[in-house]
Structures are given as structure tokens and as C-alpha cells.
C-alpha positions in Angstrom: 183.7 109.4 -14.1 180.7 112.4 -13.6 179.8 110.4 -9.9 183.8 111.0 -9.2 184.7 114.1 -9.8 180.4 114.9 -8.1 181.9 113.3 -4.9 185.1 114.8 -4.6 183.7 118.3 -5.2 181.3 117.3 -2.1 183.6 115.9 -0.4 185.3 118.9 -0.6 182.2 121.2 0.1 181.2 118.8 3.5 185.7 119.5 4.8 184.9 123.2 4.0 181.7 123.5 5.9 181.5 120.9 8.8 185.5 120.1 9.2 187.1 123.3 9.2 184.5 124.8 11.6 184.7 122.4 14.0 188.3 122.8 13.8 188.5 126.6 13.8 186.3 125.7 16.5 189.2 124.0 19.0 191.3 126.8 17.7 189.6 129.7 18.9 189.0 128.3 22.0 192.8 128.1 22.6 193.7 131.8 21.5 193.2 135.6 22.6 190.3 137.4 21.7 190.5 141.4 22.4 187.2 140.7 24.8 189.4 138.4 27.0 191.6 141.4 28.4 189.0 141.8 30.9 189.5 138.2 32.2 191.0 138.8 35.8 193.3 135.7 35.0 194.8 138.3 32.4 194.6 141.6 34.1 196.2 139.8 37.5 199.2 138.5 35.7 199.2 141.5 33.7 199.2 139.3 30.5 199.5 140.8 27.0 196.6 140.1 25.2 197.2 139.6 21.5 194.3 138.2 19.5 195.2 134.9 17.8 198.1 134.1 20.0 197.9 131.1 22.0 196.5 130.6 25.4 195.6 128.2 28.2 193.3 130.7 29.9 190.0 129.3 28.7 191.1 125.9 29.6 192.4 127.0 33.2 189.0 128.7 33.8 186.7 126.1 32.7 188.6 123.0 33.8 190.6 123.9 37.0 190.2 127.5 38.8 187.5 128.9 41.3 184.8 129.0 38.2 185.1 125.4 37.4 182.4 124.4 39.4 179.5 126.8 38.5 181.0 127.5 34.7 181.4 123.7 33.9 180.9 120.5 36.7 177.1 121.7 38.1 176.2 122.9 34.5 177.6 119.3 33.5 175.9 117.5 36.4 172.9 119.1 35.6 172.9 118.0 32.2 174.0 114.4 32.6 171.0 114.3 35.1 168.3 115.6 33.1 169.5 114.1 30.0 169.4 110.0 31.9 166.6 111.0 34.0 164.8 111.8 30.6 166.2 108.8 28.3 164.8 106.7 31.1 161.4 108.2 31.7 160.8 108.6 27.6 162.0 105.2 26.9 159.4 104.0 29.4 156.5 105.7 28.3 157.3 105.3 24.3 157.8 101.1 25.1 155.1 100.8 27.0 152.7 102.9 24.5 154.6 101.0 21.7 153.2 97.5 23.6 149.7 98.7 23.3 149.7 99.7 20.3 151.4 97.0 18.2 151.0 93.5 20.7 147.6 94.0 22.4 144.0 94.1 21.6 143.8 97.8 22.5 140.9 99.7 20.5 141.5 102.5 18.6 145.1 102.0 17.7 145.3 103.9 14.8 144.1 106.9 16.2 146.2 106.2 19.3 149.2 106.3 17.4 148.8 109.2 15.3 147.9 111.1 18.5 151.0 109.6 19.6 153.1 110.9 17.5 152.6 114.3 17.2 154.8 115.3 20.1 157.6 114.0 17.4 156.3 116.1 15.1 156.0 119.6 17.2 158.9 121.6 18.9 159.7 120.3 22.4 159.6 124.2 24.2 156.1 124.1 23.7 155.1 121.8 26.4 157.5 124.0 28.6 156.0 126.9 27.4 152.8 125.5 28.6 154.0 123.4 32.0 155.1 127.3 32.9 151.5 128.3 32.2 150.1 125.9 34.4 152.6 125.4 37.8 154.1 129.3 37.3 154.1 131.1 40.8 154.0 134.8 41.9 157.5 134.6 43.5 159.1 133.6 40.6 156.8 133.8 37.5 154.9 137.3 38.6 151.5 135.8 38.2 149.7 133.1 39.5 149.6 129.8 36.8 146.4 127.7 36.4 147.1 125.5 39.4 147.2 128.7 41.8 144.4 130.4 39.9 142.3 127.1 40.7 143.1 125.9 43.4 144.5 129.3 45.4 147.9 126.9 46.6 151.0 128.2 45.3 153.2 125.6 43.5 156.4 125.0 45.2 159.4 126.6 43.1 160.9 123.1 42.5 157.7 121.9 40.6 157.1 125.5 39.1 161.1 125.2 38.1 164.1 123.6 37.8 165.1 119.6 37.5 161.5 117.9 38.0 159.6 120.0 35.4 162.7 120.1 32.4 162.7 116.2 32.8 159.5 115.9 32.8 158.7 118.5 29.9 161.3 116.5 28.0 160.3 113.5 28.5 156.8 113.9 26.8 158.4 114.8 23.6 161.2 112.7 23.3 159.2 109.2 23.9 158.2 109.6 20.6 161.5 108.6 19.3 160.9 105.2 22.0 157.6 104.4 20.5 158.5 104.9 16.7 161.6 103.1 17.1 160.1 99.9 19.3 156.8 99.7 17.3 158.5 99.2 14.5 160.3 96.1 16.2 157.5 94.6 17.6 155.3 95.0 14.8 158.0 92.4 13.1 158.2 89.9 15.7 156.1 86.9 15.1 154.5 86.1 17.8 154.5 82.3 17.7 158.0 82.6 19.3 156.2 83.3 21.8 153.5 80.9 22.2 155.8 78.5 21.2 157.8 79.5 24.3 154.7 79.3 26.6 153.6 76.1 24.9 156.9 74.9 26.3 156.7 75.8 29.6 157.7 79.2 30.1 156.1 82.0 32.2 155.2 85.0 30.4 158.2 87.3 32.3 160.7 84.7 31.1 159.5 85.0 27.7 159.3 88.4 28.0 163.2 88.5 29.2 164.7 86.0 26.9 162.6 86.5 24.1 160.9 89.4 23.3 163.3 92.0 24.7 166.4 90.8 22.5 164.3 91.0 20.0 164.0 94.4 20.5 166.8 95.6 22.1 168.5 96.6 19.0 165.9 99.2 18.7 165.5 100.1 22.4 169.1 100.8 22.0 168.8 103.1 19.4 166.1 104.8 21.4 168.5 105.6 23.9 171.1 106.8 21.8 168.4 109.4 19.7 167.2 110.3 23.0 170.3 111.3 24.9 172.4 112.8 21.9 169.6 115.2 21.7 168.7 115.5 24.8 172.1 116.7 25.8 172.3 119.7 23.4 168.8 120.3 24.2 168.7 124.3 24.7 164.8 125.6 24.3 163.4 123.6 28.0 165.9 123.7 30.2 166.1 127.6 28.9 162.7 128.6 30.0 162.5 126.2 33.2 166.1 126.5 34.5 167.0 130.0 33.6 164.6 132.0 35.6 165.8 130.4 38.6 169.7 130.0 37.7 169.4 126.4 36.7 172.4 126.1 34.4 172.5 122.6 32.2 175.8 122.8 29.4 173.4 124.4 26.3 172.1 127.4 28.5 175.2 127.9 29.7 177.0 128.3 26.4 174.6 130.6 25.6 175.2 132.4 29.1 178.6 132.7 28.1 178.4 133.6 24.6 175.8 136.2 25.6 178.4 137.5 28.6 181.1 137.8 26.0 182.9 134.9 27.3 183.5 133.2 23.6 186.3 131.1 24.3 184.8 129.4 27.5 181.8 128.7 25.6 183.5 127.4 22.9 184.8 124.8 25.3 181.9 123.6 26.9 180.2 123.4 22.7 183.2 121.0 22.6 182.4 119.1 25.9 178.9 118.3 24.2 179.9 117.4 21.3 182.4 115.0 22.5 179.6 113.6 24.7 177.3 113.3 21.9 180.4 111.4 19.6 180.8 109.1 22.6 177.3 108.6 23.1 177.0 107.5 19.2 180.0 105.4 19.5 179.4 103.3 21.9 175.4 102.9 20.6 177.5 101.2 17.2 180.0 99.2 19.1 177.1 97.5 21.1 174.7 96.9 18.8 177.8 95.5 16.0 178.9 93.0 18.9 175.2 91.7 19.3 174.0 88.8 18.1 171.4 89.5 15.1 168.1 87.4 15.2 165.7 87.3 11.5 162.3 87.7 12.5 160.5 87.4 9.3 161.6 85.0 6.5 160.1 82.9 3.7 157.9 81.7 6.0 154.5 82.4 7.5 154.3 85.1 9.8 151.9 86.1 12.3 151.4 89.0 14.9 148.4 87.7 17.3 147.8 90.2 19.7 148.0 90.2 23.6 144.3 90.3 24.9 143.7 92.1 27.8 141.1 90.7 28.8 138.7 93.2 32.0 141.7 95.4 32.2 141.0 96.6 28.3 139.1 99.4 28.6 140.5 100.4 31.9 143.9 100.5 29.8 142.3 102.3 27.0 141.0 105.0 29.5 144.3 105.6 31.2 145.7 105.9 27.4 143.0 108.3 26.2 143.3 110.7 29.1 147.5 110.6 28.9 146.9 112.2 25.2 144.1 114.4 26.2 146.5 115.7 29.3 150.3 115.5 27.9 149.6 115.8 24.0 145.8 118.0 24.0 146.3 119.3 26.9 149.6 121.6 26.5 148.6 122.6 23.0 145.0 123.7 24.4 146.7 125.5 27.4 148.9 127.4 25.2 145.7 128.6 22.7 143.8 129.9 26.0 146.6 131.3 27.4 147.0 133.6 23.6 143.2 134.5 24.6 143.9 136.2 28.3 144.0 139.9 28.7 146.2 140.1 31.7 148.8 137.2 32.7 147.5 135.1 35.5 143.6 135.6 35.4 141.8 132.6 33.4 138.2 133.5 33.3 136.4 134.4 30.7 135.7 137.4 31.7 139.5 138.0 30.7 138.9 136.9 27.2 140.6 139.5 24.6 141.6 139.1 20.8 144.2 142.2 21.2 147.7 139.3 21.1 146.3 138.3 17.8 144.2 141.5 16.1 144.9 143.7 18.3 146.0 147.6 17.2 148.8 149.9 18.5 148.3 151.3 21.8 145.3 149.3 22.7 144.3 149.8 26.4 142.5 146.6 28.5 139.3 146.8 30.6 140.9 148.1 33.4 142.3 151.5 31.4 146.1 149.6 31.5 148.4 149.6 28.4 148.4 146.3 26.7 151.6 144.2 26.0 153.4 147.8 26.2 151.3 149.2 23.4 152.6 146.9 20.7 150.1 145.3 18.0 148.5 141.1 17.8 151.0 139.4 16.3 148.6 139.2 12.7 149.3 143.6 12.6 152.7 143.4 14.5 155.2 144.6 12.2 158.4 143.2 13.8 156.7 139.3 13.5 155.7 139.5 9.8 159.4 140.1 9.6 160.5 137.3 11.6 157.8 135.3 9.7 159.2 136.4 7.0 162.8 135.5 7.5 161.4 132.0 9.1 159.7 131.8 5.8 162.5 132.7 3.6 165.0 130.5 6.2 163.1 127.5 5.8 162.1 127.1 1.4 165.8 128.3 0.9 167.5 125.7 3.2 164.6 123.0 2.2 165.2 123.5 -1.6 169.1 123.3 -0.6 168.7 120.2 1.6 166.9 118.3 -1.1 168.9 119.1 -3.9 172.3 118.2 -2.1 170.8 115.2 -0.8 169.9 113.6 -4.5 173.0 114.9 -5.1 174.9 113.0 -2.2 172.3 110.0 -2.6 173.9 109.8 -6.5 177.1 110.2 -5.9 177.4 107.8 -2.4 175.0 105.2 -4.3 176.9 105.0 -7.6 179.7 104.9 -6.0 179.1 102.0 -3.4 182.1 99.8 -2.2 184.5 102.8 -2.5 186.3 105.0 -0.4 185.4 108.0 -2.0 181.6 107.0 -1.3 182.2 106.1 2.2 183.7 109.2 3.1 181.4 111.1 1.4 178.7 109.3 3.3 180.6 109.6 6.9 181.1 113.1 6.3 177.3 114.0 5.7 176.5 112.2 8.5 178.8 114.0 10.6 176.7 117.1 11.7 174.5 114.5 13.5 176.9 114.3 16.2 176.8 117.9 17.2 174.3 119.1 20.1 172.0 121.9 18.0 173.6 125.2 20.2 177.3 123.3 19.7 176.7 123.4 16.0 175.7 127.2 16.3 178.8 127.8 18.4 181.0 126.3 16.2 179.7 128.3 13.3 180.1 131.3 15.5 183.5 131.2 15.9 184.5 130.4 11.7 182.5 133.2 10.5 181.9 136.0 12.9 185.5 137.3 11.7 186.8 137.1 7.6 187.7 133.7 7.1 189.8 133.9 3.4 188.2 135.3 1.1 184.7 135.0 2.7 183.7 138.3 5.2 182.5 138.1 8.3 179.0 136.7 8.1 177.7 137.3 11.8 174.5 139.1 11.4 173.9 138.3 8.1 170.9 135.7 6.6 173.8 134.3 4.2 174.6 132.5 7.8 171.9 131.2 9.2 171.5 129.4 5.5 174.9 127.8 6.1 174.2 126.5 9.6 170.4 125.2 8.9 171.7 123.4 5.6 174.9 122.0 7.1 172.3 120.4 9.9 170.4 119.3 7.9 172.9 117.2 5.8 172.8 113.9 7.9 168.7 113.5 7.2 169.3 114.7 3.1 171.9 112.5 2.3 169.9 109.5 4.0 166.5 110.8 2.3 168.8 110.9 -1.5 170.6 107.8 -0.7 167.2 106.1 0.3 165.4 107.3 -3.3 169.0 106.5 -5.3 168.5 102.6 -4.1 165.4 102.5 -6.0 166.6 103.3 -9.3 168.9 101.0 -11.1 172.1 102.2 -12.7 170.7 100.3 -16.1 168.3 102.9 -16.5 171.1 105.6 -16.5 172.9 103.5 -18.7 170.7 103.1 -21.0 170.4 106.7 -21.5 174.0 106.9 -22.1 174.1 104.6 -24.9 172.2 106.7 -27.0 174.0 109.8 -26.4 172.4 111.5 -23.9 174.8 113.7 -20.9 175.2 113.9 -17.3 172.9 116.5 -16.8 170.4 115.5 -19.5 170.2 112.2 -17.4 170.1 113.7 -14.4 167.0 116.4 -15.5 165.2 113.6 -17.5 166.1 110.1 -15.5 167.8 110.3 -12.3 165.7 112.9 -10.9 161.8 111.9 -12.2 162.7 108.6 -10.7 163.7 110.1 -7.4 161.4 112.8 -7.0 159.5 111.8 -3.7 162.5 111.8 -2.1 163.4 114.9 -3.1 159.8 116.0 -2.2 160.1 114.3 1.1 163.3 115.9 2.3 162.4 119.0 0.4 159.1 119.5 3.2 160.8 117.4 6.1 163.8 120.1 6.2 161.3 122.9 5.4 159.2 121.5 9.1 162.3 121.2 11.4 164.1 124.5 9.6 160.7 126.4 10.7 160.4 125.1 14.6 164.1 124.9 15.0 165.7 127.3 18.0 168.8 125.6 19.6 170.6 125.4 16.6 170.5 129.4 15.6 169.6 131.0 19.1 173.5 132.4 19.2 173.8 133.8 15.6 170.2 135.9 14.6 170.7 139.1 15.5 167.2 141.3 15.4 168.0 141.9 11.7 167.7 138.3 10.8 165.6 137.4 13.6 163.0 135.0 13.1 159.8 133.1 14.7 161.4 130.8 17.2 164.0 133.4 18.3 161.1 135.9 18.9 159.0 133.3 21.1 162.2 133.3 23.4 162.7 136.8 23.3 158.9 137.3 24.5 159.0 134.3 26.8 162.0 136.3 28.3 160.4 139.3 29.1 157.1 137.6 30.7 154.6 138.4 27.7 153.7 134.6 27.5 150.7 135.9 25.3 152.2 137.0 22.2 154.8 133.9 22.9 152.4 131.7 22.7 150.3 133.1 20.0 153.6 132.5 18.1 154.4 128.9 19.3 150.6 127.5 18.1 151.2 129.5 14.9 154.6 127.7 14.5 152.8 124.6 15.7 150.2 124.6 12.9 152.9 124.7 10.1 154.6 121.8 11.5 151.4 119.5 11.8 150.7 120.7 8.0 153.6 119.8 6.8 153.2 116.7 8.2 149.9 116.1 6.9 151.3 117.0 3.7 154.3 114.6 3.4 152.0 112.2 4.5 149.4 112.6 1.9 152.3 112.9 -0.7 153.8 109.9 0.1 150.4 107.8 1.0 151.6 107.2 4.0 151.5 107.6 7.9 152.9 106.3 11.1 149.7 104.0 12.0 150.4 101.9 8.8 154.1 101.4 9.8 153.6 100.1 12.8 150.6 97.8 12.3 147.8 99.9 13.5 
């Protein structure tokens, strides 16, 4: 009975904070607001704008007007090209690394596995900031990057900004999805399946095509869906590398429309992003559900003999190490070095300074110029400490609530397995996953920018950041809670009930202690992801509620790369430290899971 009541209350909660905002997004995009009075379609036709009245003006502007190419078709095409490009490249990189680590006799596999997973841990946009530091030119970037400083040749604009660097930078982040998922699949394949085929005369290419590939195809499809659904809505990297040359994707077009007070147009683009992401996930479920399944681990003996790389072993090892040094460690080194440069564009030791970390207000440089327009270093800057406090309290609040709700969701779903109530709750808790980050932020902006029933307007308040971040974490929290609850047999709770323990006492004395590891894991995971979040909250943050990630974005927009890079490294350190805490607490690591 308590499970049913709890499940019903949680369903009502999720309907209000997930389904209702989505409905309100559609409603707002099909009605007038006061800001629509200045639209040409309204002015030219003499339409009287009544806020809340039905209109197709936004549909017309986005989908069948002179603005359609600029506002919708070009950003859509750019988004699709970027997403397909980064998905293909990241899957090639990740799958190749996974095969080398899991299936070959490559040296130092544990270390390679751990370093290869770092891009998964940190945000995607530090790589974009590092790319700008290396390849910016004086034409667009204002000051030369590392490449121009060393070789005295300005990189062409298409290398500095635009679609190519966006695809490369995002691929260097999202390849970790393919690496982790494909590694897990390869580690479970019995090598005797492939050896038997070779003994029967099959060539290595035939074995790969007929045995290995079909066995890892579900993992490849999962990697595709993870990468594609994340890539279609990513904001940070396209903003840093696209907006300076007015290269727009759907996510940056949504941001631009909101900032230009074109909310109705922005919400329609957000709906398009949600539909694309939902369609991709639906197709993935259908494809995997329609395929035959293969059992690779049974009660019989299991063997995973590594493929011998022969004379190429050390050459391949060197190439993998070079990849890690250039594309995993390299961006972090570049961003760190950039924070110690007094003048942007001069990377010599004579330009070294600690100002952007510990400098006072109004400090002067070696040439007598005002550093950072008089701002103090990040460790002495009141605005940055205020943003850091907002980030920390947001992450703590969201992680505690998410971990607690995750256990409640897991309890309701597991104890009610097989019932429509539990199935509905499970589906609703996963629903936020199909919303790209910036689209989900737009959903909450549309609902809480004005009073909604008894709830006052929340735009500009810390509460709105908590609500949107908490709702977005529900898919991961519910999965963590469900996994933890599956390990607790209901007979333990029934024993407590027999001795007269009420539900609250059973929950605190039996259920929580036994699921504490899942609670802590969910808490730390939510803390890390909330600390590094940008896409989700960039539309709803105000000067009063600014956080570290939005400060990075503002500094990068203003050309203050030293400040932005210093804060970025601070966020990276927090993300890496939190991940190490999770691994230490759980006594596990990526390398163990994939046989490194």
C-alpha cells in the first residue's frame, strides 16, 4: 500500500514538472505575448496582439516565411551535419580504442582505459576553448593563437571557427560513449567463437563481419543513440566555435532568439530538437528490439584471448599515447598555460603572470596597461566567488534531492514491478532524457517566466535553477535507485513489517542502509554533472543567479580567455575529483569493467 501511494504521488510530481512544462512550451509557441507587437508580420497586417490569444505567427515565421532559411533550415542542416559528423568520427575513435584495449595485447591497457575516459568526466566545451587558444587568428580572434605565435602563419578561418572544429572538438569528447559501451560488449565475447571460425577457414575480415560485428552491434547502436541525442542539443562548443562567425545550430539559434526576445520562435525550435531526439531514441529501441539476440556468456568456460599485434605492437602503442597526450592531456595543459599569460596571444615565459589567479583589483601589467579591465584574479574576485557559491549550493541541493528521489523512485518501481503504475512511473522518470539540455531549459523558461497557478514567476530565482536541474537528473537518479533497490529482497522489509515496524522505520532502518551505496553514487554523479552544466541553464541564469559555467561563457564572449580558462580548470578539477571519490567509494574503475 505505501508503495502505491508513493508511486501515485511521484507520478503526479513528474507530470507537473516534466509533462506540464512540455505542454506549456507548445501552448506558448502558439499564442501571443506582449513582445510580439514589434514583429513585422504583426505590424504589417495591423494585428491586435492579445497576450495568450491563439496565433500561427510563430509557425509562419519559423516554417514558411522569408526568415525560414536563416532561422530554421540552415541551423537544422548545420545541426544535422555536425551531429552525423561527430557521431561517425567519435564512434570510429571510440570503437578503435575499445578494440585495442580489450581485444589486443596492447601494453598499459589499464592506464590507457582510465585516460581515455577523462573526456567523459569533464565538460565538452574545455576542448573548444583549447582549440580557440591554439587556432584563433588575428582576423577573428583579435590576437594570435599558439599556432600563429609559433609558426607565424595565421590559420584559415575555416580551421579557427565553424563546422570542422566543432565536429572535431565534440568528437574528442563524445568518443568516450563509444569507448565505454563497445569496451563492455567486447569484454563479454568468448574469443573461441572467432577462433573456431578461423579454424574452419574463415578470413579475419569475414570473422569480423559475421561474428564480432553482430555481437557488438547493440553496443554500437547504443553508442550511436547516446552520441546523436546528446550532439543534437549541445550548446557550449557550437557557441564558442560558431557564434563568432555567425554559424548557427538549432541550439545556438534558440539561445539567440531568446536573447532577442523572440521566445515563441525559440520554443518552436526547441520542440523540433525534442522531436528529433525522441525519434532517434524510438528508432534505436525498434532496431534493437527487432534484432536477434546472442548469448556470449553461459555456464560453460569463458575465454578472451588477446589478439597479438606482432611487430606493430609498439608502433600502435606509441600512436595511442600520442593521441592521449595531444587530445586528452593537451587541451587541459593549454588551458592551464593560457591562465598564466599576461597578454593574450603572447605565449613566451616573459609574459608569465599570476594575476588571473591571485591578482588584486586595478593591477597593471609590465607595459603599464590595466589587466583584465581592472578585475581581480579569480581567487580574489567577489563576483566569481559568488558564482562559485551558487554553483556549489546548486550542486549540493540538486544532488541531495536527486539521490533521495532516486531511492524513492527505485523503491516504487521495483516493488511495483509488473503493474501499470510502476511502468508509468518508470517511463515518466526517463522522459527528461529525450529533451536536449537547452530545449529543456526553454521548457522551464516558458512555464515559469510568469505565474503558473499558485506558483509565482520563478525566472531570476535560485529555485528555478534547482527545479530544472533536478528534473533533468531524474533519468539517472531513477536508474541508480532502481539498480540499488534490485539488490534488496522484499523479504527483508516484510520481516520488519512482521515485527511491527512502520513504513518510515522500515525505510530508514532497512531500505536506506542497504541502498546507501546507490544513494552516495547518485549523489556524487548528480553533484558532478550539475557543477559542469551549461546548456541546461544558460537561458534561465540571471546576474543574481549566475554560476561558474555561465561566467565562463560570458568571459569567453567578451574575449577574456584567461579568466574563462582559469574558471574552466577549476570546474575540471572538481569533476575529476568527484569521479575519483565515486571510484574510491565503490572500489571500482573503468579499467576493471572492461578487462584493462
